[in-house]
C-alpha positions in Angstrom: -65.4 21.5 -27.2 -62.5 21.2 -24.7 -63.0 18.5 -22.0 -63.4 19.8 -18.6 -62.0 17.9 -15.6 -63.3 18.3 -12.2 -60.8 20.0 -9.9 -59.9 16.8 -8.0 -59.3 14.9 -11.2 -57.2 17.7 -12.6 -55.1 17.9 -9.4 -54.6 14.1 -9.5 -53.6 14.3 -13.2 -51.1 17.1 -12.6 -49.7 15.2 -9.6 -49.3 12.0 -11.7 -47.6 13.9 -14.5 -45.2 15.6 -12.0 -44.5 12.3 -10.3 -43.8 10.6 -13.7 -41.5 13.5 -14.7 -39.6 13.3 -11.4 -39.4 9.5 -11.8 -38.0 9.8 -15.3 -35.6 12.4 -14.2 -34.4 10.3 -11.3 -34.0 7.2 -13.5 -32.1 9.3 -16.0 -29.7 10.6 -13.3 -29.3 7.0 -12.1 -28.4 5.9 -15.6 -25.8 8.6 -16.0 -24.3 7.7 -12.6 -24.0 4.1 -13.7 -21.9 5.3 -16.7 -19.8 7.8 -14.8 -19.2 6.1 -11.5 -18.3 2.7 -10.1 -19.3 1.7 -6.5 -16.3 1.7 -4.1 -16.0 -1.4 -2.0 -12.9 -0.7 0.1 -12.1 -3.7 2.3 -9.5 -1.9 4.3 -9.6 1.3 6.3 -5.8 1.6 5.5 -6.3 2.3 1.8 -5.1 5.7 0.7 -8.1 8.1 0.9 -9.7 8.4 -2.5 -7.4 6.0 -4.3 -10.1 3.5 -5.4 -10.2 3.2 -9.2 -7.5 5.7 -9.9 -4.7 5.2 -12.4 -1.4 7.0 -11.9 1.2 7.6 -14.6 4.3 7.9 -12.4 7.4 9.5 -14.0 10.3 9.3 -11.6 14.0 9.8 -11.9 14.6 6.1 -11.5 11.6 4.7 -13.4 8.4 5.3 -15.3 5.5 3.0 -14.3 1.7 2.9 -14.1 -0.1 2.3 -10.8 -3.8 1.3 -11.2 -5.9 0.7 -8.1 -9.0 -1.5 -7.9 -12.3 -0.6 -6.2 -11.0 -2.1 -2.9 -8.1 0.4 -2.9 -5.4 -2.0 -3.7 -3.0 -1.9 -6.7 -3.8 -4.4 -9.4 -6.9 -6.1 -10.8 -10.2 -6.5 -9.0 -10.0 -9.1 -6.2 -11.8 -12.4 -7.1 -15.3 -12.6 -5.7 -15.0 -16.3 -5.1 -12.2 -18.9 -4.9 -12.2 -21.1 -8.0 -12.8 -24.8 -7.2 -9.6 -26.8 -7.1 -7.4 -23.6 -7.0 -5.0 -22.7 -4.2 -4.6 -19.1 -3.2 -1.6 -17.0 -2.3 -2.2 -14.0 -0.1 0.5 -11.3 0.2 0.5 -8.6 2.9 3.0 -5.8 3.1 3.7 -2.1 2.4 5.0 -0.4 -0.7 7.6 -3.1 -1.2 4.7 -5.7 -1.5 2.6 -3.2 -3.5 5.6 -3.0 -5.9 6.5 0.7 -6.0 8.7 1.3 -9.1 7.8 -1.8 -11.0 5.0 -3.1 -13.2 2.6 -5.7 -11.9 4.3 -8.5 -13.8 7.6 -7.6 -12.2 6.4 -7.8 -8.6 7.8 -10.6 -6.5 4.2 -11.8 -5.8 3.4 -12.3 -9.5 6.9 -13.9 -10.0 6.3 -16.2 -7.1 2.8 -17.0 -8.5 4.3 -17.9 -11.8 6.8 -20.3 -10.1 4.0 -21.9 -8.1 1.9 -22.5 -11.2 4.9 -23.9 -13.1 5.9 -26.3 -10.2 3.1 -28.8 -10.7 -0.5 -29.5 -11.7 -1.9 -27.4 -8.8 -3.3 -24.1 -10.0 -2.7 -21.0 -7.8 -4.3 -17.5 -7.9 -3.1 -14.3 -6.1 -4.6 -11.7 -3.8 -1.9 -9.1 -3.2 -3.3 -6.9 -0.3 -0.2 -4.9 0.2 -0.6 -1.2 0.8 1.8 1.7 0.8 2.3 3.7 4.0 1.3 0.9 6.3 3.1 -1.3 8.8 2.4 -4.6 10.7 -0.5 -3.1 12.5 -2.3 -2.8 9.2 -1.1 -6.2 8.0 -2.7 -7.8 11.1 -5.8 -5.7 10.8 -6.3 -6.6 7.1 -5.6 -10.3 7.9 -8.4 -10.5 10.4 -10.8 -8.2 8.5 -10.7 -10.0 5.2 -7.4 -11.9 4.6 -8.6 -15.1 6.3 -12.0 -14.7 4.5 -10.2 -15.0 1.2 -9.4 -18.6 2.1 -5.7 -18.4 1.4 -3.6 -21.6 1.3 -0.4 -19.7 1.8 0.3 -16.2 3.2 3.5 -14.2 2.7 4.1 -11.1 4.8 6.6 -8.7 3.4 8.3 -7.1 6.4 10.4 -4.1 5.5 13.1 -3.6 8.2 13.6 0.0 7.0 10.5 1.5 8.5 8.0 -1.2 9.6 9.0 -0.5 13.2 7.9 3.1 12.8 5.1 4.1 15.2 5.1 0.6 16.6 4.9 2.1 20.1 1.4 3.4 19.2 0.2 0.0 17.9 0.1 -2.6 20.6 -1.2 -6.0 19.6 -4.9 -6.2 20.6 -5.8 -8.7 23.4 -9.3 -9.3 21.9 -10.3 -9.3 18.3 -12.6 -11.1 15.9 -11.4 -12.8 12.8 -13.9 -12.4 9.9 -14.3 -15.8 8.2 -16.5 -14.5 5.4 -16.0 -11.6 3.1 -18.2 -8.6 3.6 -20.6 -7.6 0.8 -18.0 -5.8 -1.2 -19.9 -5.0 -4.3 -23.3 -3.6 -5.0 -25.9 -6.1 -6.0 -26.9 -6.1 -9.6 -29.9 -3.8 -8.9 -31.6 -2.1 -11.7 -32.1 1.6 -12.2 -35.3 1.5 -10.2 -33.3 0.9 -7.0 -31.7 4.4 -7.4 -28.7 2.7 -5.6 -26.0 5.0 -7.1 -28.1 8.1 -6.5 -28.6 7.1 -2.8 -24.9 6.4 -2.5 -24.0 9.8 -4.0 -26.2 11.6 -1.6 -24.8 9.6 1.4 -21.3 10.3 0.2 -21.9 14.0 0.0 -23.3 13.9 3.5 -20.8 11.7 5.2 -17.7 12.1 3.0 -17.5 8.2 2.8 -16.0 7.0 -0.5 -19.0 5.1 -1.8 -18.7 5.9 -5.5 -15.6 6.7 -7.5 -14.9 8.1 -10.9 -12.1 6.2 -12.7 -9.6 8.6 -14.1 -5.8 9.2 -14.6 -3.7 11.2 -12.2 -0.1 12.2 -13.1 1.4 13.6 -9.9 1.4 10.6 -7.5 3.3 12.4 -4.7 0.9 15.4 -4.7 -1.9 13.0 -4.3 -0.2 11.0 -1.5 0.9 14.1 0.4 -2.3 16.0 -0.3 -0.4 19.0 -1.4 1.4 20.3 -4.5 5.0 19.3 -4.4 7.0 22.5 -4.9 9.4 24.7 -3.0 6.5 26.1 -0.8 5.6 22.6 0.2 9.2 21.9 1.6 9.3 25.3 3.4 5.9 24.7 5.0 6.6 21.1 6.0 10.1 21.9 7.3 8.9 25.1 9.1 11.8 27.0 7.6 12.5 30.1 5.6 13.5 30.2 2.0 17.0 31.4 2.9 17.5 28.6 5.4 16.2 26.0 3.0 18.5 27.2 0.3 21.5 27.0 2.7 20.5 23.5 3.8 20.3 22.4 0.1 23.7 23.8 -0.7 25.2 20.6 0.8 22.9 18.3 -1.1 23.4 17.0 -4.7 21.8 19.7 -6.9 20.3 17.1 -9.3 18.6 15.4 -6.3 17.2 18.8 -5.1 16.0 19.8 -8.6 14.3 16.5 -9.3 12.7 16.4 -5.9 11.3 19.9 -6.5 9.9 18.6 -9.8 8.1 15.7 -7.9 10.3 13.1 -9.6 11.7 11.7 -6.3 9.7 10.8 -3.2 9.5 14.1 -1.2 10.3 12.2 2.0 13.9 11.9 1.0 14.6 15.7 0.5 12.6 16.4 3.7 14.9 14.0 5.5 18.1 15.3 4.0 17.2 19.0 4.3 15.9 18.4 7.8 19.2 16.8 8.7 21.2 19.9 7.5 18.7 22.3 9.3 19.2 20.4 12.5 23.0 20.5 12.1 22.8 24.2 11.7 20.5 24.6 14.8 17.6 25.9 12.6 15.2 23.0 13.1 15.1 21.9 16.7 11.3 21.2 16.2 12.1 18.5 13.7 13.2 15.4 15.7 14.8 12.6 13.8 13.1 9.3 13.5 14.4 6.7 16.1 13.1 3.4 17.3 12.7 2.3 20.9 12.0 -1.0 22.7 8.2 -0.5 22.4 8.5 -0.1 18.7 10.3 -3.4 18.4 8.2 -5.3 20.9 4.8 -4.2 19.5 5.9 -4.8 15.9 7.1 -8.3 16.7 3.9 -9.1 18.7 1.8 -8.1 15.7 3.8 -10.3 13.4 3.7 -13.3 15.8 -0.1 -12.8 16.3 -0.6 -12.8 12.6 1.2 -16.2 12.4 -0.9 -17.5 15.3 -4.2 -16.6 13.6 -3.1 -18.5 10.5 -1.6 -21.5 12.4 -5.0 -21.9 14.2 -6.5 -22.5 10.7 -3.6 -24.6 9.3 -2.6 -21.9 6.9 1.2 -21.7 6.4 2.7 -18.3 6.7 6.2 -17.1 5.6 7.6 -13.7 6.6 10.0 -12.2 4.0 12.5 -9.9 5.7 13.4 -7.1 3.4 16.5 -5.2 4.6 16.9 -1.5 4.3 19.2 -0.5 1.4 21.9 0.8 3.8 21.9 -2.4 5.8 22.2 -4.5 2.7 24.7 -2.3 0.9 26.5 0.1 3.3 29.5 0.4 1.0 27.3 1.4 -1.9 24.7 3.5 -0.2 27.0 5.3 2.3 28.6 7.5 -0.4 25.1 8.3 -1.7 24.1 9.4 1.7 27.1 11.7 1.8 26.0 13.3 -1.5 22.7 14.1 0.3 24.5 16.0 3.0 24.6 13.3 5.6 28.0 13.7 7.3 26.7 11.3 10.0 24.4 8.3 9.7 20.7 9.2 10.0 19.2 8.1 13.3 16.6 6.0 11.5 19.4 3.8 10.2 21.5 3.3 13.3 20.8 0.0 14.9 18.8 -1.5 12.1 21.3 -4.3 11.5 21.1 -5.2 15.2 17.3 -5.0 15.1 17.3 -7.3 12.2 19.4 -9.9 14.0 17.2 -9.6 17.1 14.0 -10.3 15.1 15.7 -13.2 13.3 16.7 -14.8 16.7 13.1 -14.4 17.9 11.7 -16.0 14.7 14.0 -18.9 15.2 13.2 -19.3 18.8 9.4 -19.2 18.2 9.5 -21.4 15.1 8.1 -18.7 12.8 8.8 -19.4 9.1 10.9 -16.6 7.6 13.2 -15.8 4.7 16.0 -13.3 5.2 16.6 -11.8 1.8 19.8 -10.0 2.8 22.4 -12.6 1.7 20.7 -13.1 -1.7 20.5 -9.4 -2.3 24.2 -8.9 -1.5 25.3 -11.9 -3.6 23.6 -11.0 -6.8 26.4 -8.9 -8.1 24.2 -6.0 -9.1 22.4 -3.3 -7.1 18.9 -4.6 -6.5 17.4 -1.3 -5.3 16.6 2.0 -7.0 19.2 4.4 -5.9 17.0 7.5 -5.5 13.8 5.6 -4.5 15.2 2.9 -2.2 12.6 0.3 -3.2 13.4 -2.9 -5.1 14.1 -2.6 -8.8 13.0 -5.5 -11.0 16.2 -7.4 -10.0 15.3 -7.1 -6.3 11.8 -8.4 -6.9 13.1 -11.3 -9.0 15.5 -12.3 -6.3 12.7 -12.1 -3.6 10.4 -14.3 -5.7 13.1 -16.8 -6.3 14.2 -16.9 -2.6 10.7 -17.4 -1.4 10.0 -20.2 -3.9 13.2 -21.9 -2.9 12.2 -21.7 0.7 8.7 -23.1 0.0 10.3 -26.1 -1.8 12.8 -26.7 1.0 10.0 -26.5 3.6 7.9 -28.9 1.7 5.1 -26.4 1.2 5.2 -26.8 -2.6 6.4 -29.7 -4.7 10.2 -29.9 -5.4 11.1 -30.4 -9.0 
């Protein structure tokens, strides 16, 4: 005889079974999310959107290299959660030169400098390279006070690229009031079990707010399409330059055809063809709405103030800071790079390059006057006997990074910041 349950008990039983089924389903979804996703923990608002956990296989005309980004949105391995006892720490801030565009991690000047520091004596060093592409001293300062000091560095190197680190300086005045974070934020999810439904809650919040809370590690192949948020093809250049196909073709007629073809294939930074074609369009009167990049007094003053304030923050904590001045390729090698510019259709020097040498001397004089430690890499780059930049990319090649690492280490020894052999 079939058991009969009172209506109330039957309702409670059905409710319990439904609740159990929902719980099992939620835990199963949470388990899958733990396999598929990793929680993002971006320390910096200046990270490229969505870059956390991505790997890029970058195939360029000048190089082939892999860029792998950690959960904090920086290139390289995960940042250490704690500072090992008895270990000193090197913190590097900068842009794509510090991030190491065009070279593998072991070829970056930061890793090469770390190797020299560890070989110099019994003291062990580790590295936090918090350089980020498409940033400038405003971001360097912001990252320093948000988390850089909290990493407890014993030495900070700021890679200052004279080619474009002045860009948009007029829009980034040094803040009068700010707070320096002395402790790292909770950057990683606690080791909560499936019962917490932490990943599921993060996924729902991410869908609602578009905040990058979870990421799915995978491989991307077209780095520039990711960076520019658009497919790099002819239509991209027409759209960005606000020009017609006929005018773009005419502008490219004065530019090295190999350079044009490789740019259209996304094997050269699109910024360079945009710059070259934009120059030709302006010369022909077809692109008055595309002003050339120039720097003014506010760019220079704000940029210097941010660098000086970064040093001040570190001095207040007895943390030595060295600024590495990286010259633009034209400033370092005008006799080499000038003919290359001609091949790109520049019959006059681009406005963004005029005055850079004078700006470099100005900032050097101010560093000297204010007692700011710095290393000007220009002389070493010129004296090496080989071209230390990638021709089409304009970043350091492995030789450039090796020279930068050696010059920084030599300066640190001379200044008594590391033991002299």
